[in-house]
C-alpha positions in Angstrom: 17.7 -18.4 -0.1 14.8 -17.2 2.0 14.2 -18.2 5.6 11.4 -20.8 6.3 8.9 -19.7 8.7 7.0 -22.3 10.7 3.3 -22.4 10.2 2.8 -21.4 13.9 4.9 -18.3 13.6 3.4 -17.4 10.3 -0.2 -17.5 11.4 0.6 -15.6 14.5 2.1 -12.8 12.3 -0.9 -13.0 10.0 -3.2 -12.5 13.1 -4.9 -9.0 13.0 -2.7 -7.0 15.4 -4.0 -5.7 18.6 -2.9 -2.4 19.9 -0.8 0.0 18.0 1.0 -1.2 14.8 4.5 0.0 14.1 4.4 0.7 10.3 6.2 2.2 7.3 4.2 3.3 4.3 5.6 2.6 0.8 3.6 4.8 -1.6 3.6 6.1 -5.2 1.8 9.1 -4.0 1.8 11.3 -7.2 0.4 8.4 -9.3 -3.2 8.9 -8.6 -5.4 10.4 -5.9 -5.8 7.5 -3.6 -2.5 7.4 -2.1 -2.9 10.9 -0.8 -5.9 9.8 1.2 -4.4 6.6 2.4 -1.3 8.6 3.6 -3.5 11.1 5.6 -5.5 8.2 7.0 -2.5 6.5 8.4 -1.0 9.7 10.0 -4.4 10.6 11.4 -4.9 7.4 13.1 -2.1 7.4 16.0 -4.4 5.3 18.1 -4.0 2.3 15.8 -0.9 3.2 13.6 2.6 4.6 14.6 4.0 5.4 11.2 7.8 5.4 11.3 8.9 6.4 7.9 7.2 6.9 4.5 8.8 5.6 1.3 8.4 7.1 -2.3 7.8 4.3 -4.7 8.5 4.4 -8.6 5.7 4.6 -11.0 5.5 5.2 -14.7 2.3 6.2 -16.6 1.0 9.5 -18.1 1.8 11.4 -15.0 5.7 10.5 -15.2 8.2 10.2 -17.6 9.6 6.9 -16.1 10.0 5.2 -12.9 12.6 7.6 -11.5 10.6 10.5 -12.3 7.5 9.0 -10.8 9.3 8.3 -7.6 10.7 11.9 -7.4 7.2 13.4 -7.8 5.8 11.1 -5.3 8.6 12.2 -2.8 7.6 15.9 -3.5 3.8 15.1 -3.1 4.5 13.2 0.2 6.3 16.5 1.6 3.3 18.6 0.2 0.9 16.5 2.2 3.0 16.7 5.4 3.2 20.3 5.2 -0.7 20.5 5.1 -0.8 18.1 8.1 1.8 20.1 10.0 4.2 17.1 10.1 7.9 17.7 10.0 9.9 15.6 7.6 13.3 15.6 9.4 14.2 12.3 7.7 10.8 10.8 7.9 10.3 10.6 4.0 12.9 8.5 2.3 13.4 8.4 -1.6 13.0 4.9 -3.1 13.9 3.1 -6.1 14.7 4.9 -9.4 14.0 1.7 -11.4 12.1 -1.5 -11.4 13.7 -4.9 -10.7 15.1 -6.4 -13.9 17.0 -9.3 -12.2 16.2 -10.7 -8.9 20.0 -11.5 -8.5 20.7 -7.6 -8.8 17.9 -5.8 -6.9 18.3 -2.1 -7.1 19.5 -0.3 -3.9 18.0 3.0 -2.7 17.5 5.0 0.5 14.2 3.3 1.1 15.7 -0.2 0.8 18.5 0.7 3.2 16.1 2.1 5.7 13.6 -0.8 5.6 16.4 -3.4 5.9 17.9 -1.5 9.0 14.4 -0.8 10.4 13.2 -4.4 10.0 16.5 -5.9 11.2 16.2 -3.8 14.5 12.8 -5.2 15.3 12.0 -7.4 18.0 10.5 -10.9 17.3 7.4 -10.1 19.2 7.0 -6.5 17.6 7.1 -7.0 13.8 7.2 -3.9 11.6 4.1 -3.7 9.4 5.1 -2.7 5.9 2.1 -1.2 4.1 2.6 -0.9 0.5 0.2 0.7 -1.9 2.2 1.0 -5.1 4.4 -1.1 -7.1 6.2 -3.5 -4.8 9.6 -2.5 -6.0 11.2 -1.2 -2.6 10.0 -3.8 -0.4 11.1 -6.7 -2.9 14.6 -5.2 -3.3 15.0 -5.1 0.5 13.8 -8.7 0.9 16.1 -9.8 -2.0 19.1 -7.9 -0.5 18.5 -9.1 3.1 16.1 -12.2 3.1 16.1 -12.5 6.9 13.9 -9.4 7.4 10.9 -11.7 6.4 11.1 -13.0 10.0 10.6 -9.3 11.4 7.9 -7.8 9.0 4.3 -8.2 8.1 3.7 -7.0 4.5 0.2 -5.6 3.8 0.2 -5.0 0.0 -2.7 -3.6 -2.1 -2.1 -4.8 -5.7 -3.2 -7.3 -8.3 -6.5 -8.8 -8.6 -8.4 -11.5 -6.6 -7.3 -15.0 -7.3 -10.7 -15.9 -9.2 -10.0 -13.8 -12.0 -8.2 -15.0 -15.3 -5.5 -12.2 -15.1 -3.6 -11.0 -12.1 -2.6 -7.8 -13.9 -3.4 -4.3 -12.4 -1.3 -1.2 -12.2 0.6 -1.9 -8.9 1.2 -5.4 -9.6 1.9 -5.1 -13.4 4.6 -2.5 -13.1 7.2 -4.8 -11.7 6.6 -8.4 -12.3 9.8 -9.7 -10.6 9.0 -7.8 -7.6 5.4 -9.0 -7.4 6.5 -12.6 -7.8 9.1 -12.1 -5.2 6.4 -11.4 -2.3 4.2 -14.2 -3.2 7.2 -16.6 -3.5 9.6 -15.6 -0.5 7.5 -16.7 2.3 7.1 -13.1 4.0 3.9 -12.9 6.1 1.7 -11.3 3.5 -1.8 -9.7 3.8 -2.9 -9.4 0.0 -5.4 -6.9 -0.4 -6.5 -7.3 -4.3 -7.5 -4.2 -6.2 -10.1 -5.4 -8.9 -13.1 -7.0 -7.5 -12.2 -6.3 -3.8 -11.2 -2.8 -3.0 -12.8 -1.7 -6.2 -16.0 -1.3 -4.0 -14.2 1.9 -2.6 -15.9 4.7 -4.9 -16.8 8.2 -4.0 -18.2 10.8 -6.1 -17.5 14.7 -6.4 -20.9 15.5 -4.6 -20.1 13.2 -1.7 -16.7 14.8 -1.4 -18.1 18.4 -1.7 -20.6 17.7 0.9 -18.4 16.3 3.5 -14.7 17.9 2.8 -15.1 21.0 0.7 -14.6 24.1 3.0 -13.3 22.0 5.8 -9.7 23.3 5.4 -6.7 23.5 3.0 -6.1 19.7 3.3 -9.6 18.7 2.5 -9.9 21.3 -0.3 -6.7 19.9 -1.8 -8.0 16.5 -1.8 -11.3 17.2 -3.4 -9.5 19.4 -6.0 -7.3 16.6 -7.2 -10.1 14.1 -7.3 -12.0 16.8 -9.5 -8.9 16.9 -11.9 -10.1 13.6 -13.3 -13.6 14.6 -14.3 -14.2 16.0 -17.8 -17.4 17.2 -19.4 -17.6 14.0 -21.2 -17.6 11.7 -18.3 -19.1 14.0 -15.5 -22.6 12.1 -15.6 -22.7 9.0 -13.4 -18.9 9.4 -12.6 -17.2 8.2 -9.7 -13.7 7.5 -8.3 -12.3 4.5 -6.6 -10.1 5.5 -3.7 -9.0 1.9 -3.0 -5.7 2.5 -1.3 -7.4 3.2 2.0 -8.3 -0.5 2.3 -4.7 -1.0 3.3 -4.9 1.5 6.2 -8.4 0.4 7.2 -7.6 -3.2 7.4 -4.9 -2.3 10.3 -7.5 0.1 11.9 -10.5 -2.2 12.0 -10.4 -5.8 10.9 -14.2 -6.0 10.4 -13.9 -3.3 7.7 -11.7 -5.6 5.4 -12.7 -9.3 6.0 -9.8 -11.7 5.1 -9.2 -15.4 4.9 -6.3 -17.6 5.1 -5.2 -19.2 1.6 -2.2 -20.7 0.0 0.0 -18.2 -1.6 -0.7 -18.1 -5.3 1.8 -18.5 -8.0 2.1 -15.5 -10.2 3.1 -16.5 -13.7 5.1 -14.7 -16.2 2.2 -14.0 -18.4 0.4 -12.3 -15.2 -1.8 -15.3 -14.5 -2.7 -17.0 -11.2 -1.9 -20.7 -10.7 -2.9 -22.6 -7.6 -0.8 -24.8 -5.5 -2.3 -26.1 -2.5 1.2 -27.0 -0.9 2.4 -23.4 -0.7 2.7 -21.3 2.4 -0.3 -19.3 3.7 -1.0 -15.7 3.0 -4.1 -13.8 4.3 -6.2 -12.3 1.4 -8.9 -9.7 1.6 -12.3 -10.9 0.3 -14.3 -7.7 0.7 -14.3 -4.1 1.9 -17.1 -2.4 3.9 -17.3 0.9 1.9 -19.3 3.1 4.2 -17.4 2.7 7.6 -14.2 3.1 5.8 -15.2 6.4 4.3 -16.8 7.6 7.4 -13.5 7.0 9.3 -11.4 8.8 6.6 -13.8 11.7 6.3 -14.1 12.2 10.0 -10.4 12.3 10.6 -9.8 14.7 7.6 -12.3 17.2 8.9 -10.7 17.3 12.3 -7.4 18.6 10.8 -6.9 22.3 11.9 
């Protein structure tokens, strides 16, 4: 069903990109506070990233009534952030799936899926499209299932799941859509996997740090500080910190030293959300660590430069 990439092509795709990377961002922006930081980080790094489109991803937790509501709220949040960044939408922001993938034989269609298939298919072999995904991987997997040939034209950078040494792979992004998550590990797409737990979970910040560097630096900075503050209560304010792990995905493409990686066989994601090892599987690139301080330094520097 899926094209088979040669080891030579796969490894060349998985090399860190020199120059400016063409990318799309797939994000459940309203789900938390870290997507907002990552979206701004991408758009404020034009020397390394050229963002061609932003896709709203579905999510379902206490901030939404279901996947469709989560996607719509994320779409609105993306537009809100673009307004503060002074970026015109003009078709730049695209709605994603209203449901998760229940059956790989019938992936849900959406505007984001259509855009990704068309954009990837139009890419040249020597200039792949980087698909940076920081939420449930529904939109991306649906596009791959509908048009498998796009795995020859893209590199997927996905932040989700856990490192492969943990007993369970389950975490919010991976756990919402099991079929979609299994698809990206099985299909052979050149994949840079950035685990959340035990890797990007080092990316913590605190209210005093945010206030020291961002408060009073403009409407966007104040907005980001305020939404993080919304997670603090009187009962948890002592010793409290917030993980902003989504910025690891953008940081990887900006500076490879900030997110060290290694080549490893793609794991098997089991139906009970476990990791199984098969040394005969195709290689992926997996992040093993994040260098917290230079990543936050880069994010804060770029945010405070916004007029």
